[in-house]
MARFI-354003 format. One record per atom (N, C-alpha, C): x, y, z. Coordinates in pm, whole numbers, padded with zeros to 5 digits, always signed. Example, Ala and Ser with C-alpha at 12.3 -4.5 7.8 and 13.67 -1.06 7.14 Angstrom:
2
+01319-00569+00780;+01230-00450+00780;+01320-00330+00780;+01285-00225+00708;+01367-00106+00714;+01290+00003+00787;
This chain:
150
+08344+07968+11939;+08466+08001+12011;+08428+08067+12143;+08489+08027+12255;+08456+08088+12384;+08498+08235+12387;+08446+08307+12486;+08482+08448+12503;+08634+08459+12517;+08688+08564+12459;+08833+08584+12463;+08866+08712+12538;+08987+08718+12586;+09036+08836+12656;+09053+08950+12556;+09061+09072+12605;+09089+09183+12514;+09235+09179+12465;+09257+09246+12354;+09393+09259+12302;+09472+09347+12399;+09596+09311+12422;+09681+09384+12516;+09826+09376+12469;+09910+09454+12531;+10054+09442+12508;+10104+09327+12595;+10187+09238+12541;+10244+09134+12628;+10332+09200+12733;+10325+09149+12857;+10405+09212+12963;+10481+09113+13049;+10428+08995+13069;+10496+08898+13156;+10578+08801+13071;+10675+08733+13131;+10751+08634+13055;+10663+08528+12986;+10559+08474+13053;+10475+08377+12981;+10399+08439+12862;+10358+08565+12875;+10289+08631+12764;+10385+08651+12646;+10507+08696+12674;+10606+08713+12567;+10638+08580+12502;+10649+08475+12580;+10677+08342+12525;+10564+08298+12432;+10440+08319+12474;+10324+08281+12391;+10320+08365+12263;+10351+08492+12275;+10353+08586+12162;+10452+08537+12055;+10576+08513+12096;+10677+08470+12000;+10653+08328+11950;+10596+08242+12035;+10567+08104+11993;+10463+08104+11880;+10360+08188+11890;+10260+08193+11784;+10319+08250+11656;+10401+08352+11668;+10467+08408+11549;+10547+08299+11478;+10621+08220+11555;+10700+08113+11495;+10611+08006+11433;+10512+07960+11508;+10425+07851+11464;+10355+07884+11332;+10307+08006+11317;+10227+08043+11200;+10311+08100+11086;+10411+08180+11119;+10483+08255+11016;+10617+08199+10974;+10674+08108+11050;+10808+08058+11017;+10817+07906+11008;+10763+07836+11104;+10777+07690+11109;+10725+07620+10982;+10611+07661+10925;+10562+07591+10805;+10659+07595+10687;+10754+07687+10689;+10851+07700+10581;+10992+07659+10628;+10996+07577+10732;+11120+07521+10785;+11224+07628+10818;+11178+07742+10868;+11270+07848+10909;+11316+07820+11052;+11436+07863+11087;+11490+07830+11220;+11419+07905+11333;+11414+07842+11446;+11363+07907+11567;+11448+08032+11589;+11386+08142+11620;+11455+08270+11634;+11427+08361+11515;+11388+08302+11400;+11360+08384+11281;+11229+08462+11295;+11152+08431+11399;+11027+08503+11424;+11052+08634+11500;+11177+08660+11530;+11213+08783+11602;+11289+08877+11510;+11287+09006+11544;+11361+09105+11465;+11408+09216+11559;+11508+09293+11517;+11559+09401+11603;+11451+09500+11646;+11351+09524+11560;+11245+09620+11594;+11163+09576+11714;+11165+09447+11747;+11091+09400+11865;+11132+09475+11991;+11257+09516+11997;+11309+09580+12118;+11312+09732+12112;+11268+09790+12000;+11267+09936+11990;+11157+09993+12080;+11185+10103+12150;+11084+10157+12244;+10957+10206+12177;+10961+10238+12048;+10841+10287+11980;+10759+10175+11916;+10807+10052+11921;+10733+09939+11864;+10616+09905+11956;+10501+09880+11894;+10380+09844+11968;+10351+09697+11940;+10339+09618+12045;+10308+09476+12032;+10165+09451+12076;+10098+09359+12008;+09960+09324+12040;+09949+09174+12060;+09885+09136+12170;+09864+08996+12204;+09717+08976+12241;+09656+08878+12180;+09523+08836+12222;+09545+08700+12288;+09546+08698+12423;+09579+08575+12494;+09477+08464+12468;+09525+08342+12474;+09438+08226+12460;+09376+08190+12593;+09283+08094+12591;+09216+08053+12715;+09308+07980+12813;+09409+07913+12761;+09504+07843+12849;+09617+07938+12886;+09664+07927+13006;+09777+08011+13050;+09894+07992+12955;+09957+08102+12919;+10074+08095+12832;+10042+08062+12687;+09918+08091+12643;+09883+08067+12503;+09839+08197+12437;+09844+08199+12306;+09804+08317+12229;+09712+08275+12116;+09608+08355+12091;+09518+08331+11979;+09553+08418+11859;+09606+08539+11884;+09642+08629+11775;+09746+08727+11825;+09836+08766+11734;+09942+08861+11769;+09971+08950+11648;+10038+09060+11675;+10085+09149+11570;+10171+09257+11631;+10243+09328+11545;+10323+09440+11594;+10315+09556+11497;+10340+09674+11550;+10345+09795+11469;+10480+09860+11494;+10557+09872+11388;+10689+09935+11396;+10679+10074+11335;+10726+10173+11410;+10729+10309+11356;+10838+10315+11250;+10803+10365+11130;+10900+10376+11022;+10945+10520+10999;+10855+10617+11026;+10889+10759+11022;+10809+10825+11134;+10818+10957+11144;+10745+11028+11249;+10594+11006+11237;+10545+10987+11114;+10400+10976+11095;+10355+10845+11030;+10448+10753+11009;+10413+10627+10943;+10455+10508+11028;+10370+10406+11029;+10402+10281+11096;+10381+10165+11002;+10441+10051+11035;+10426+09931+10955;+10379+09816+11042;+10267+09755+11004;+10222+09634+11073;+10307+09519+11022;+10355+09439+11118;+10439+09324+11086;+10401+09207+11175;+10438+09089+11134;+10425+08967+11215;+10283+08943+11266;+10184+08966+11182;+10046+08933+11218;+10028+08782+11210;+09973+08723+11313;+09949+08579+11313;+09826+08547+11397;+09747+08453+11348;+09630+08403+11420;+09647+08252+11433;+09621+08201+11552;+09630+08056+11574;+09538+07985+11475;+09583+07874+11418;+09501+07805+11318;+09358+07774+11366;+09343+07739+11492;+09209+07706+11542;+09120+07830+11557;+09177+07949+11548;+09100+08072+11561;+09088+08147+11429;+09143+08092+11321;+09137+08159+11190;+08992+08180+11148;+08964+08297+11093;+08831+08328+11043;+08729+08368+11148;+08774+08391+11272;+08680+08425+11379;+08679+08573+11414;+08754+08655+11341;+08756+08798+11367;+08865+08845+11462;+08945+08753+11512;+09047+08792+11609;+09161+08871+11545;+09194+08839+11421;+09296+08918+11351;+09251+09062+11336;+09123+09083+11308;+09068+09218+11297;+09078+09294+11428;+09060+09223+11540;+09074+09288+11671;+09218+09335+11692;+09316+09255+11649;+09456+09295+11663;+09485+09416+11574;+09436+09415+11451;+09456+09529+11362;+09394+09655+11423;+09272+09645+11474;+09206+09762+11534;+09286+09815+11653;+09338+09726+11735;+09420+09766+11850;+09545+09841+11802;+09614+09785+11702;+09736+09849+11651;+09705+09985+11589;+09593+09996+11518;+09554+10124+11459;+09522+10227+11567;+09453+10184+11671;+09420+10275+11782;+09547+10327+11848;+09641+10238+11875;+09769+10278+11937;+09848+10367+11842;+09841+10339+11712;+09912+10421+11614;+09859+10564+11614;+09726+10578+11612;+09667+10712+11615;+09711+10788+11740;+09710+10719+11853;+09749+10783+11980;+09896+10826+11977;+09977+10758+11895;+10120+10792+11885;+10147+10893+11774;+10042+10944+11710;+10060+11045+11606;+10089+10988+11468;+10069+10859+11450;+10091+10797+11320;+09967+10822+11235;+09988+10866+11110;+09876+10900+11023;+09863+10806+10903;+09957+10712+10889;+09951+10615+10779;+10015+10485+10825;+09951+10375+10787;+10009+10244+10814;+10032+10174+10681;+10150+10114+10670;+10181+10029+10555;+10203+09888+10606;+10202+09793+10516;+10234+09655+10551;+10264+09579+10422;+10328+09465+10437;+10356+09376+10325;+10276+09249+10351;+10162+09236+10283;+10071+09125+10307;+10103+09006+10218;+10097+08888+10277;+10103+08767+10196;+09983+08768+10102;+10000+08709+09986;+09893+08706+09886;+09762+08655+09946;+09771+08556+10033;+09651+08497+10094;+09585+08589+10196;+09654+08695+10239;+09599+08787+10340;+09551+08919+10281;+09569+08940+10152;+09530+09068+10090;+09382+09097+10114;+09295+09000+10094;+09151+09021+10115;+09118+09061+10258;+09186+09000+10355;+09167+09035+10496;+09197+09182+10517;+09312+09229+10468;+09349+09368+10489;+09259+09463+10411;+09216+09423+10291;+09122+09508+10216;+08993+09527+10295;+08944+09423+10363;+08824+09436+10446;+08843+09536+10559;+08969+09561+10596;+08999+09654+10706;+09048+09789+10654;+09023+09816+10525;+09050+09949+10471;+09186+09970+10410;+09263+09865+10393;+09395+09878+10331;+09382+09859+10180;+09468+09927+10105;+09466+09917+09959;+09602+09869+09911;+09600+09784+09809;+09725+09737+09748;+09791+09854+09675;+09920+09873+09701;+09998+09974+09631;+10069+09910+09513;+10135+09795+09539;+10209+09725+09433;+10256+09590+09486;+10293+09498+09394;+10357+09374+09440;+10485+09410+09514;+10517+09332+09615;+10630+09366+09702;+10748+09272+09685;+10742+09156+09748;+10856+09064+09744;+10807+08920+09755;+10900+08827+09736;+10872+08684+09746;+10945+08633+09870;+10871+08600+09975;+10932+08552+10099;+10962+08403+10089;+11080+08365+10132;+11125+08225+10129;+11118+08166+09989;+11116+08252+09888;+11113+08207+09751;+10979+08153+09703;+10876+08157+09789;+10747+08097+09752;+10624+08178+09791;+10638+08280+09877;+10521+08352+09928;+10514+08495+09872;+10432+08517+09768;+10419+08653+09714;+10360+08748+09820;+10417+08867+09828;+10370+08971+09918;+10332+09096+09837;+10242+09175+09897;+10197+09299+09834;+10207+09412+09934;+10264+09525+09889;+10267+09645+09972;+10127+09702+09976;+10078+09728+10098;+09946+09786+10118;+09958+09906+10210;+09862+09996+10202;+09865+10115+10287;+09724+10155+10326;+09719+10229+10439;+09591+10283+10486;+09620+10414+10558;+09557+10523+10514;+09567+10647+10593;+09478+10634+10716;+09524+10688+10826;+09444+10683+10949;+09372+10815+10971;
């Protein structure tokens, strides 16, 4: 894989478009969810932290994620996605590290998330522990509540 840009917050209209396009492509489209379902009200909250690892082509994304503040000291990682061609290359870990760094700077001392069953091992490698089974997304995707103290 060629050298990639550092993880950053999306700021321009093309970056935001690439960010949401990857979220849709990876997290919603495979389950025939409608366009727009990759967005949530927390996207617009001032305390939400967005992470984008831009792709080599203008207006593309290799990995994305967001951190939503849930309490004064807790945040939740949501909408983590890695482009299929970049899966397994460590880019998801770069997004997690970026979100954790920003969380610490914001005074967050614990991160939770609801991981798809297929992603539990990824998060365990990054120091997260399964708390309990969580929910079934779209009736077919088991999720697990995970947490990590920072």
